[in-house]
C-alpha positions in Angstrom: -34.1 14.9 -1.9 -33.6 17.0 1.3 -33.1 21.0 1.4 -29.8 22.9 3.0 -31.0 26.4 2.9 -32.4 25.9 -0.2 -30.0 23.8 -1.6 -31.5 20.3 -2.9 -29.6 17.4 -1.5 -29.3 14.0 -2.8 -29.0 10.7 -0.6 -26.1 8.4 -1.7 -26.4 5.1 -3.2 -24.6 3.7 -0.8 -25.4 4.9 2.9 -22.9 4.8 5.4 -23.6 2.5 8.2 -23.7 4.6 11.1 -25.0 8.2 9.3 -28.2 7.8 7.4 -28.5 11.9 7.3 -24.9 12.0 5.0 -25.7 14.0 2.2 -22.6 14.3 0.0 -21.4 17.5 -1.6 -20.6 16.0 -4.6 -24.2 14.7 -5.4 -25.6 18.3 -4.4 -23.7 20.3 -6.9 -24.3 17.6 -9.6 -28.0 17.7 -9.3 -27.5 21.4 -8.9 -25.8 22.0 -12.2 -27.9 19.5 -14.1 -31.0 21.4 -13.0 -29.8 24.9 -13.9 -28.7 23.2 -17.3 -32.3 22.0 -17.7 -33.7 25.1 -16.7 -32.9 27.0 -19.8 -32.5 29.9 -17.9 -28.9 29.7 -16.6 -26.5 32.8 -15.8 -22.7 32.4 -15.7 -20.9 32.9 -12.5 -17.1 33.6 -12.6 -14.4 33.6 -9.4 -11.0 34.7 -9.4 -9.0 34.0 -6.0 -6.1 36.3 -5.9 -3.1 35.1 -3.4 -0.8 37.6 -5.0 -0.8 39.6 -8.0 1.1 36.7 -9.9 -1.0 33.8 -8.1 -4.5 33.7 -9.0 -7.0 30.8 -9.7 -10.2 31.1 -11.7 -13.2 29.0 -11.4 -16.5 29.3 -13.4 -19.9 27.7 -12.9 -23.6 28.7 -13.8 -26.7 29.3 -11.6 -30.5 30.1 -11.8 -31.3 33.2 -13.4 -32.2 35.6 -10.6 -36.0 35.3 -11.4 -35.9 31.5 -11.8 -38.3 29.7 -9.1 -35.2 27.6 -8.2 -33.1 30.7 -7.5 -33.2 30.3 -4.1 -30.6 27.3 -4.2 -27.8 30.0 -5.6 -26.3 31.2 -2.8 -25.9 27.8 -0.8 -24.2 26.5 -4.0 -21.8 29.2 -4.7 -21.1 29.7 -0.7 -20.3 26.2 -0.3 -18.3 26.0 -3.7 -16.3 29.3 -2.7 -15.8 27.8 0.9 -13.9 24.7 -0.4 -12.0 27.0 -3.1 -11.0 29.2 -0.4 -9.7 26.3 1.5 -8.1 24.3 -1.3 -6.5 27.3 -3.2 -6.2 30.2 -0.8 -6.9 34.0 -1.5 -7.8 37.4 0.3 -9.5 39.0 -2.8 -12.5 37.3 -4.5 -13.7 38.7 -7.5 -17.1 37.7 -8.4 -18.9 38.5 -11.7 -22.5 36.9 -11.9 -25.5 38.3 -10.5 -25.5 41.2 -8.5 -27.7 40.2 -5.7 -25.6 36.8 -5.2 -22.4 38.9 -4.8 -23.9 41.0 -2.6 -24.9 38.2 -0.3 -21.4 36.6 -0.5 -19.9 40.2 1.0 -22.6 40.0 3.9 -21.9 36.3 4.5 -18.0 37.2 5.1 -18.9 40.1 7.4 -21.8 39.0 9.3 -21.9 35.4 9.4 -19.8 33.3 12.2 -18.6 31.0 9.8 -17.8 33.6 7.0 -16.0 35.9 9.8 -13.9 32.7 10.5 -13.2 32.3 7.1 -12.4 36.0 6.4 -10.0 36.6 9.5 -8.1 33.4 8.9 -7.8 33.9 5.0 -7.1 37.8 5.4 -5.6 38.7 8.6 -4.0 35.5 9.4 -2.6 34.1 6.1 -2.3 36.8 4.0 -2.3 39.9 6.2 -5.0 42.0 4.4 -8.6 42.1 4.9 -10.7 39.4 2.8 -12.8 41.6 0.1 -15.5 40.0 -2.3 -15.2 42.3 -5.0 -17.9 42.7 -7.4 -16.7 43.0 -11.3 -17.9 42.2 -14.8 -16.6 39.6 -16.5 -13.6 41.5 -18.7 -12.8 42.7 -15.2 -11.5 39.6 -13.8 -7.9 39.1 -13.1 -6.3 36.6 -15.6 -5.6 33.1 -14.1 -2.1 32.9 -13.1 -1.2 29.7 -11.3 2.3 29.0 -10.1 3.8 25.8 -9.6 7.5 25.1 -8.6 9.2 22.1 -7.9 9.4 20.7 -4.1 12.5 18.8 -2.7 13.8 15.8 -3.9 17.3 17.1 -2.8 19.5 14.2 -1.4 22.8 15.4 -1.3 24.5 15.9 1.9 23.7 15.1 5.9 20.3 16.4 6.2 17.6 16.4 9.0 13.7 15.8 8.2 11.2 16.6 10.7 7.5 16.0 11.1 5.4 18.1 13.6 1.9 16.3 14.5 -0.8 16.6 16.9 0.0 13.4 18.9 3.9 13.1 18.2 6.9 14.5 16.8 8.8 12.7 14.4 12.5 13.5 13.4 15.1 11.3 10.8 18.6 11.9 9.9 19.7 11.2 6.4 22.9 10.9 4.5 23.0 11.2 0.9 19.2 10.1 0.6 19.6 7.2 3.0 17.9 7.3 6.7 20.4 6.6 9.3 18.3 7.3 12.2 14.5 8.0 13.0 12.6 8.5 16.3 9.2 9.4 16.9 8.3 11.0 20.4 4.7 11.5 21.7 3.6 14.6 22.6 0.5 17.2 23.0 1.3 20.7 21.7 -1.9 22.0 21.4 -2.7 23.2 24.9 0.6 24.4 25.4 0.4 28.2 26.4 4.3 29.1 26.1 5.8 29.2 22.8 9.5 28.4 24.3 8.0 24.8 25.0 7.4 24.2 21.4 10.7 25.9 20.7 12.6 23.7 23.2 10.6 20.2 21.8 11.5 21.1 18.1 15.3 21.9 18.9 15.2 18.7 21.2 14.4 16.6 18.1 16.8 18.2 15.6 19.7 17.9 18.2 18.7 14.1 18.5 19.0 13.4 14.8 21.9 15.5 14.4 24.1 13.3 17.1 24.0 10.4 14.0 25.8 12.4 11.1 29.2 14.1 11.1 27.3 17.3 10.1 24.5 19.0 9.4 24.1 20.5 6.0 20.1 21.1 5.7 16.9 21.0 7.7 13.6 20.3 6.1 10.1 19.7 8.0 6.5 19.6 7.8 3.6 20.5 10.0 0.0 20.8 10.0 -1.1 24.3 9.4 -0.1 27.2 6.7 3.3 27.9 6.3 4.5 30.9 4.1 8.2 31.6 3.9 8.9 29.4 6.9 6.4 31.9 8.8 3.5 30.3 10.7 0.3 31.5 9.6 -2.2 29.4 10.9 -1.2 26.1 12.7 -3.5 24.0 15.2 -0.1 22.9 17.0 -0.3 26.5 18.6 -4.0 27.0 19.5 -3.0 27.0 23.0 -0.9 30.4 22.5 -2.5 33.7 23.1 -2.5 35.7 19.8 -0.6 38.3 21.4 2.6 35.5 22.0 1.6 34.1 18.4 2.3 37.7 16.6 5.4 38.0 18.8 7.0 34.6 18.9 5.3 31.8 17.2 5.1 33.7 13.7 8.8 33.9 13.4 9.6 30.5 15.3 10.8 28.4 12.5 13.3 31.7 11.4 14.6 31.1 15.1 15.3 27.7 14.8 17.0 28.5 11.3 19.4 31.2 12.7 20.2 28.5 15.6 21.7 25.9 13.1 22.9 28.3 10.4 22.0 25.9 7.7 19.2 26.1 4.9 15.8 25.1 6.5 12.7 24.8 4.6 9.0 24.0 6.4 6.0 23.4 4.4 2.7 22.0 5.3 2.5 18.3 6.1 0.2 17.6 3.2 2.4 18.7 0.8 5.3 16.2 2.1 3.0 13.4 2.3 2.1 13.9 -1.4 5.9 14.3 -2.1 6.8 11.2 -0.2 4.3 9.2 -2.2 5.4 11.0 -5.4 9.3 9.9 -4.8 8.2 6.1 -3.7 5.7 5.6 -6.8 8.1 7.5 -9.4 5.0 9.1 -10.6 3.3 12.5 -10.6 -0.3 13.8 -10.5 -0.7 12.7 -6.7 -3.1 13.5 -4.2 -2.1 12.9 -0.6 -4.6 12.5 2.1 -3.5 11.8 5.5 -6.1 10.8 8.2 -4.4 11.8 11.5 -5.4 14.1 14.5 -7.0 15.7 11.6 -6.8 15.7 7.9 -3.8 17.0 6.0 -4.2 16.9 2.2 -1.1 17.6 -0.2 -0.7 17.9 -4.3 1.9 17.2 -6.6 0.6 18.2 -10.2 0.9 16.1 -13.2 4.3 18.0 -14.2 5.4 17.2 -10.6 5.4 20.4 -9.2 3.3 21.8 -6.3 1.1 24.9 -6.2 0.9 27.9 -4.4 -2.6 26.5 -3.3 -3.4 26.3 0.5 -5.0 22.5 0.3 -6.4 23.1 4.0 -9.0 20.3 3.2 -9.8 19.8 7.1 -11.7 23.0 6.6 -13.5 22.3 3.1 -17.1 21.1 3.1 -17.9 17.2 2.2 -21.4 16.8 3.5 -24.2 19.1 3.1 -26.5 17.6 5.9 -27.8 20.5 7.7 -27.3 18.4 10.8 -23.7 17.3 10.1 -21.2 17.7 12.9 -19.7 21.1 13.9 -16.1 21.7 13.7 -15.1 23.3 17.0 -12.6 25.6 15.5 -14.1 27.1 12.4 -17.8 26.6 13.7 -18.8 25.2 10.2 -20.3 21.9 9.6 -19.6 18.8 7.3 -16.2 19.9 7.0 -13.0 17.3 6.3 -11.5 17.5 9.4 -14.5 15.5 11.0 -14.8 12.6 8.6 -11.2 11.6 8.1 -9.2 12.0 11.1 -9.1 10.7 14.9 -11.9 13.0 15.3 -14.2 11.3 12.8 -13.5 8.0 14.0 -13.9 8.9 17.7 -17.5 11.0 17.3 -18.6 7.7 15.5 -17.6 5.5 18.5 -21.1 6.4 20.5 -23.0 5.8 17.3 -21.4 2.3 16.7 -22.6 1.4 20.5 -18.9 1.3 22.0 -18.5 2.7 25.3 -15.4 4.3 26.0 -14.8 7.1 28.6 -15.2 10.8 27.7 -12.0 11.8 29.3 -9.9 9.1 27.1 -7.8 11.1 24.6 -8.5 10.6 20.8 -5.1 8.7 19.9 -6.5 6.2 22.9 -9.7 5.7 21.5 -8.3 5.2 18.1 -6.2 2.3 20.0 -9.0 0.8 21.6 -11.0 0.8 18.5 -7.9 -0.5 16.5 -8.2 -3.5 19.3 -11.6 -4.4 18.4 -11.2 -4.5 14.9 -8.3 -6.9 15.1 -10.9 -9.2 17.5 -13.3 -9.2 14.4 -15.8 -6.4 16.5 -18.8 -5.9 14.2 -19.1 -2.7 16.0 -15.7 -1.3 14.8 -16.0 -2.5 11.5 -19.0 -0.1 11.0 -16.7 2.6 12.0 -14.5 2.1 9.3 -17.1 1.2 6.9 -18.6 4.7 7.4 -15.4 6.4 7.2 -14.7 4.5 3.6 -18.1 5.7 2.4 -17.7 9.1 3.1 -14.1 8.7 1.5 -15.4 7.5 -1.7 -17.9 10.6 -2.2 -14.9 13.3 -1.0 -12.7 11.3 -3.6 -15.1 12.4 -6.2 -15.4 15.7 -4.9 -11.9 16.4 -4.6 -11.5 15.4 -8.5 -13.6 18.3 -9.5 -11.1 20.3 -8.2 -7.8 18.4 -8.6 -6.4 16.6 -11.6 -4.7 13.4 -9.9 -4.1 9.6 -10.7 -2.7 8.4 -7.7 -4.3 8.8 -4.4 -1.9 8.5 -1.6 -3.4 7.4 2.0 -2.1 7.0 5.2 -2.3 8.4 8.8 -2.9 6.1 11.7 -6.9 5.9 11.1 -6.4 4.6 7.8 -3.7 2.0 9.1 -4.3 -2.0 9.8 -7.4 -4.0 9.1 -9.7 -0.8 9.4 -7.8 1.0 6.9 -8.2 -2.1 4.3 -11.8 -1.5 5.2 -11.8 2.2 4.4 -10.5 1.7 0.9 -12.8 -1.2 0.0 -15.8 1.0 0.7 -14.4 3.8 -0.9 -13.3 1.8 -4.1 -17.0 0.5 -3.8 -18.7 4.1 -4.2 -16.4 4.8 -7.0 -17.2 1.7 -8.7 -20.8 2.3 -8.2 -21.6 6.0 -8.4 -18.1 7.4 -10.5 -17.1 4.5 -12.7 -15.1 6.6 -14.9 -13.2 8.1 -11.9 -12.7 4.4 -10.8 -11.0 3.7 -13.8 -8.6 6.7 -13.3 -7.7 6.6 -9.9 -5.3 4.3 -8.2 -4.8 4.0 -4.5 -1.3 3.8 -3.0 -1.0 2.8 0.8 2.8 3.2 1.9 4.6 0.2 3.5 6.0 0.0 6.8 9.3 1.3 5.3 7.8 4.4 3.8 5.6 5.2 6.5 8.6 5.2 8.9 10.9 6.7 6.6 9.2 8.4 3.6 7.9 11.1 5.3 10.9 12.2 6.8 13.1 11.8 3.8 10.8 14.0 1.8 11.1 16.6 4.4 14.5 16.3 4.4 14.8 16.6 0.9 13.2 20.0 0.5 16.1 22.4 0.9 18.5 23.1 -1.8 22.2 23.2 -0.7 
């Protein structure tokens, strides 16, 4: 075992070929819970994350009693757990019932540490527009659970445009009564752009291109990386180059402005949600967790009832590796988070470890292309990169399963395409078979075919608004 600020870490039974320091969150949490139970001195911890008065998530666990010799592990365990809950569920008010000292440590963390302040600022001021608070209460003072779920999309009538805004390309499609009649994929690089008008013009150009192929436009549906509430932009890496002042004055309502231009129903949601919806529509089943390995990690969830939740599902910021030396995300400043394990960032950071020499100035998409070429030629160095990502993924799937109830795992994105993607899934399945056999029996992988890849996301996005 290895420690991370007191939390005992467990080496995986299957080690990623290019990362012998990997310490899966799921194994550390399991070991902690088992040790707490065996101690005979456990105390309960209850958490309630409030997004709105009628949207509340509850989560309960146990920790060591404050006077137990192993109580030093408590904070790291609960802080990492709460980090995952914040980015999967969301919330600006955190009600904490448990040891007072532990609650006070959490309050201090969100006020004083750099990673805590990032979470507090992003969740509080930017997403929910209220300061993040950790409120210490007794168990009977906790807000009751209130999980809202709603149907998402699946409207196919009429002439619709669907669009998807990624970090390296933007897609648009024209769909008539559920049948795609046109689609396009245009490379772009929105992140360094400082003028919101550039983003506005690009999206409008995509919509106009699709509109030319239909007699009229009845509705527009879109997906994009980030957090969107009521078609308002809350947090999105696509606009990282825009100043905070311009973000507030122009970007926040950018899609409301676009809707006004077209004067038809428009609905915009996180790209992960549309990914999961596209999978559910194609498979004809629900209980789907969708994971897209693109420029970053995008995740969406369709419940066993076929609905979406009010959760954020921004697992790019959620930790899956507790190694103290894990790579650090440049945006959040935190280590071991999903964006650095299931994305182009992940693949390219493993390139030097694999002994592959690529120019530092080469873009992430171009580095991915080079690694894919090597993989196609049977290069063992490239193979180790995909084996490493696949091993990461197997342990992450087990971690995700502690927070999501899913039967189908939809996997897509450029990193997971081709022969390399097959290796990722093979290695992930090997991890599940060896370390989590019960979960392995339950979860089925679904990888979209080429037609689904080209049209599925756009069709699902186009189906979002009701007429």
